[in-house]
N, C-alpha and C positions, 0 to 999 in steps of 0.2 A: 189568766186574772179571773174574778169574780164576782160577777153581777148579780143585781137584784132586783127583780123585772115583776111591773103588773104586767096583765095579760089580760086576754081572753079567749078560752076555750072555744070549741062548735058547739059546743050547748050552751053558750052566753054566759058561763059561771067566771068570774074572774079570781084568779088564781093571783096570790104573790108569793115570793118565792128567790131561792138565789141558784145559779147554776154556773157552773166551770166553761170561759171558753177561750180562746187565743185573743180575739177582739171583738170590740159591739156587734159588729156586720155576723162575725159568726156565731156567736149566741141568738141574733134574730134568726139568723137564717136555722140552724137547731130546732130555734121554738117555732118557727115559720112550717119545718117540715115537719112535724109532730099535729100542724091542725090548730096549733094557739098562737094567737097573734098579738103581739106585745104591745102594751097602749104607750108602758113610762120603762128605762132603762139604764142603771146607774151604777158604776164600780164603786164595789165593797172591799175592805180590809179583807186581806188571805185567813183570817183566822175567823174569819165570819164561815158558818157551818152552813156547807149544800144540801138544798133542800128539794133540790130536779135536777132526772137527770133525765137525756132523751132515750126514750125504749126502743128508735130504729139502730142508734147506735149499738143502746144495749145486745141484742139480737142477732147483729154482726159478729159483734165477739162472740156472741153463744154458739154461732154456727161455723164461726172460724175454728173455735176448740173443739170443736162435736167433732167436723171432718178432720183435724190432726190427727185426735185420740183415735177417728177408726181408718186414720191413714190410706182414706181414700183417695185414691187420686182420681179425676172427672175430666171428660174432655170436654165439659160443660163452659162455659166462657165466665170468666172470672165479675164478680157483683162492684161495680164500685159504688154505687150508689143507691140507696132504699127507702121507699116511704110509704107507713103504712094509706091506703087507698080504699076504696069506696069504687067496682067498675059497675057504671050501670050498661045494660046492653035492654033495652024497648024499655019495659017495666022489670025488670029484675034489676036486682042489688046484688051485688055479691063484695064482699068482704077481704081482704087481702092486704100487701106489697105489690109496689111497682117497683121494679130493680130497671138501671142505666146498667146493661155488662159492658165487657171491656171491647165485644167486637161492635159495642154498638148499637145494640139490637135494644128495645126495651121488652121487658117481661112481666105478665102481670100473675097472680099466684096467689089465689088463694079457696080453700076448702079444698077440693077435688079437679078447681079449674085450673090451666097452667095457656098464658097467653101467651107466643111471644112473636112482636110487631116487629118486622121491619121497615125502612123504606121506601125498598119497592113495590110494599104493598098498603101500601097507605096515600088514600088521594089530596087527603089536607087534613094539614096538621093545625087547630086554632086554641086561642085564646078565647073566650067568648062569655057574655053577657055582665050585669052589673045590677047590685052591688055585690052578689056572690058571683064570683068567678069558675068556668068550667073547663076544661082541656077535653076539646072536641075533635075524634079523632075519625076520619071516612076513611075507612077502608076500600079497596080498587071491589070489592065484591058486595057491596054496597050495605053494607054496617056500620052501623052508628055507635062509637064507643064515647062513654062522658067519665071523664071524675072530677071529683069535684076540685078545686085548686084556691078557695079559700076568698075570704072578701074583701069584695075594693079593690086588692090586686093579687096578681098570683106569685106566685114564690118562688124562689127562684129555678126548685127543684123540676117548678110545672115549666118552667120555659125553657130548660134546659132539654124534657122530652118532649116537648114541639119543635124542638129545632136541629133537635136526632132526625124526627120522621119527616117533616115537612120537602115535600118534596122537592127536589134541584131544578130553581127554572134556569 
């Protein structure tokens, strides 16, 4: 299906575009994964031209094609989901990708930084803040990691990361 949406990006710019998705919930999730907050969404005819495609999905496809061409067999767990993210550690911010992997670990890759997060290394993982939400992960070694999770509410991706990393009680 195709949907016409009106949304606001992280800089406050209003976007009016058309995207393809299985259903309205999937369309909203794709927008939220890119840091775009939908205000209005309506189905449109299949003849309508697509004017927006998620960047993270395109990046995953490029990575899969590249690894198939190179024929590399990796012992790394497969990436299940990916989201562009900014990691804040104290006063420093690093742009990159937050990845959920097949072994239920979470990986942050940005520039030359690579940080693997496992449940047994995490003291707390929670969504905090209002109106802008933040995923805060307190590590057992005392380090605090923060990822922006959206305006007013957190997307499904950030809730899934929180649930994967939150220590079992």
